[in-house]
N, C-alpha and C positions, 0 to 999 in steps of 0.2 A: 894225426888229426885229418879227418876227412873233409876236404874242401870241395864244395859243389862247383860244377862247371858254370861260369857266368854265361849269360845269354850272348851269343855271338851272331852277327848278321853279315850280309854282304855289304861292303862299303862302295867299292868301285872296281873296275877292271880297265886294263889298257891293252892296246894291240898296235903293233907297227905294221903298216901296209906300204905298198909301193907308192911312189910319189904321184903317179897318175891317179891311183885310187884315192889317195888323200885329197887331191885337188878336186876330184869328182864329188867326194863327200862334202868338202868345205863349200863348194859352190852350189850345192843342190838346194833349191828354194823350198821344196817340201819339207826337208829335214829341219831347215832353219825357221820357216814361217809357221808350219803346222804341227810338226812332230814334237819338237822340244825347244827349250831355250838353248840354242847352240851357238857357240862362238869360238874364235881362235884366241889363244892367249900365250904370252911368253911368261915363263916362271923361272925362278932361281932359288936354290936353297942357301947358296953362299957364292963367293966369288969364283968358285971352280966348277960348280954343277948347275947347269941351266938347261931348259928344254922349252920347246914350243909344241903345242898340241891343239886339237880341236875337241871341244868339250860339249857333251849333251847331258843336261842335268835333269834328273828326276826328283821325286819328293824326298827319297832317302838315299838314292844311289846315283851314280853317274858313270859315263863312259868316256874314256880318253882315247883318241885316235892320233897316232903319230906317223909322220913320214920318217924314213931312216935318218938318223942323226949320228953320223960316224964318230963324232967327238964324245958321245956318251955311250958306254958299252951296253947299257940296258936297252937303248933305243937304236942300236946300230944296224940291226939286221931285220929284214922283212920276216914277219912271223913271231918276233919277240913278243911275249905276252906277260901280263902280270895280273894277279887277283889279290885284292886287298879285302880282308874281312875286317869287321869293326865292332866295337862295343858302344853302347849308348849311355852307360852310367859311369860316372867318375869312380875310379878305383877298380873297375872290372878287369882291366888289363893286368894290373898287379895281382889280382886274385887268380887270373888265368895262368900267369907265370908260376905262381905258387902251386897251382894244381898240376901243371905239366912238369915242373922241375924234377920230381923223383924219377920219372921215366925218360925225360929228355934233358940230360945234364947240360947240353949245349944251349938250351933256351935262354935267351937274353933279351932285354929291352933297350932301345936307344931313342934318342930324341931327334926329330927332324925339324929343321928351321925353314923359314921362308923369308926372302928378301922383300921388305916393304919399306917404301920411302927411304931407300938407301941404307937401311939397317936390318939386322937379322931378328926375327921374331919367332918364338917357339910356336910350332904349328901342330905337331902331334907326336905322340909316343908310339913306337911300333915294336912288336914282338916277333922274333924270328928264331928258328931252330938252327943256330950256328951261323947261318947265312940265309938271306932271302932268296938266293938263287938255287932252286931245286935242281935245275939243269942250266946249260948255257943259254936257254931260250925262255925259261919260265921262272918268274919270281912269285913268291907267295908270302904274305905277312898278315898279322892282325894289328890293327891300329886303334888308337883312342885320341880324339882331339884334345889339345891342351887347353885348359880352361882360360888361361891367360891370353889366348889368341882372340877371344871374343870381347867386344866392347862391354857387353853385359854378362859377366861370368855367372856360372851356375848351371847352365844347360850345355852339355857337350854332345848332344845327340846328332846323328847324321841329318835328320830333318832340319834341325836348327842351323847346322852348317850350310845346308843347301837352300835355306829359305829365301835368301836374297836373290837367288837365280832361278828357283823353280817357278814354273808358270802352269798353274792347274788348268788354264783354258786350253792348253795344248795337249797333244795325245799322250805323251810319255808320262807314265806314273813311276815305274821302277823296273830294274833288271830282276828277273825271277829265275832264269836258268842260264847256265853257261855250259857249253860242250867243248871239251878240249882234248887234243891228241898229244901224246907224249911217248917217248921211247921207254923201254922197260926200266931203266935206271930211275928216271923221274917218277914212273908209275909206282914203284915200291916205296920210294921216299915220301911221296905225297900221300899215299894211302895211309901209311903209319901215322904221319903227323895230323892229317885231317880227322882221322878217327878219334883223336884225343879231344876234339871240341865240337865236331859235327856229329849228327846222327847218321849212323852207317845204314845204308839200305841194301846194297848187294855188291857182290864181287865174284868174278871168275878170272880165268887166266888172261883175258884180253880187255876187261873193262871193270869199272866200279862206279858207284854213285853214292852221293851223300846229300843230306838235306838239312836245312835249318828251318826255322819257323816260316820263313818267307822266301826261301831260295833253294834251288837244286843245282848240284854240280855233277856233271857226267864226264868221266875220264875214260878214254880209250887208248890202247897201246897201238903203235905203228912201228914198222920195221926200219924206217929211214927218217932222217931229219927234215926231208923236203915236205913232210906232211904234218909237222908238229905245230903247236900253238892253238889259240882259240879258233874254233871253226864256226860255232853258232852261238849267238846271244839271243835270248828270248826276253821280250819286254811285256809287262802288263800295261795296258792302255787305260786311260781314264774313261773311255767310252768306246762303244763299237764303231767301227769305221768301214766304209766300203772297201772290199778287197782290192789291192793293187800291188804291183811289183815295180821296183826301181832297180835298174841295172846300173851299178856304180863301178864301172871298170871291172876290177877283180873281186867285186862283192855284189851280193844280191840282197835287197831289202824287201821284205814282204809284209803286208798288212793282212791279217786273217782275223776278222771280227774284232775281238777285244784283246788281241795279241799281235805283236810284231816279231818277226824272226829275221835276224841279220846273219847271212851266211858269208863266210870269208874263204877265198880260194887258197889252197895250200901252195905256198910259194917261198918256203923257207930256203935260205941259201947259205948253209953252213958247210 
């Protein structure tokens, strides 16, 4: 039986930066007051897994910035990065798993919970190819919000999830591009898996690119782990803005007409 590929989008991404850069981002008034609804938040999935991050919310997508958190392996090292793709229609994640399973026998889905008012609540389902960790520093998964998470079930879209935090009067609309560096091991594994549900654009020995209807991902290979992780994030803005540059310790944030580009310095410490 030929199962069509469900429509997959970018949901969010995360990046671990050094503590000084995290504090510079968290305290920047332009990001908080003009660029996006931005806030710091503590989260926990259960009694054993918790994290604190700085969040910048768009209409459909969002960015998580973390300082190193040694107690959690995913967020322990500067440069650790994660990219979450997502579906907007109930059941699409199951259909994607059925589509991928013949060629990816390790594909599996799991549930992720969130601690709310002292109890665990189903948050989303996620699909991984054996593990979400493509390498020691990069996680990749596809997710679908759990209908029971919402007060009014029926809509599980990214925009519905973000609606309580998204502020259309601010500049940020959505993440539209991510540029990431990885060593050859991660390059080959990610290319194979991404090609199964993204539209493939180009590939050579050192780079490849993929695109979805509203997003592009550029991957480059590097020779050492000191340069791995997310390097650039490009945002679509709600309106054109006067060009400006913010130097936020080890990152540079640039406004260029109706786009913003956030560049992160390579400082991985494996």
